[in-house]
Phi, psi and omega in degrees: 000129177287164178298328176292315173299312181300316185290325176299315180289332181288319181292317183295319182287316183300321180291332187271351179270169179289163179300325185296308182296322179304315180296312180306310183300316184292324173302309176297321185289327173304307184298316186297327180289325174299327183288319186291328189293325183306323174294351179250021175293142189291136165238192181285336187251121180075034184298326179291314183297311178300329183290310181306322182289317174300324178292322188285324176288333175292322182288324173296318179294318178300316187295318178297312188281338171291320174299317178306302182302320175295326177290323180293325175281358180065031182286116174297334187275000177301167177299136166304144184313316175291328179287326179297310184292318177303323171299321177295307178309314188292312172305317176295314181296312184286347172248019170056039167235035184288330174298318175307312180297314183300320175297315177303314185294318171303314179290321181297322183292319180299321181294333186258008179079025175234108183265119182235153181265096182245004183250350175282138184298000000 
């Protein structure tokens, strides 16, 4: 499955679930991103690349928690669902951590009882 197909499925399923499940999913996604970020902690080998990945995952985390806060506040000016995911995918792709994002999203959907295949190539 291509990245475009994965992102389309993610957006479609996310838009089809209740707001309560969306909030739970974003909460789970925020947690999963922190787990993925642990794999980017600097070591002595490739430290520069790891720091760049850690920064990117932090920016993704910021976008997720901002959207979550806006959803909880019932802020109608928040990003539309498709735009929100497009922003996440672009940040991940430009920082070479799109696989980390797909893995985190897969786990987050599983936490709310919607299993989608975002891990197959």
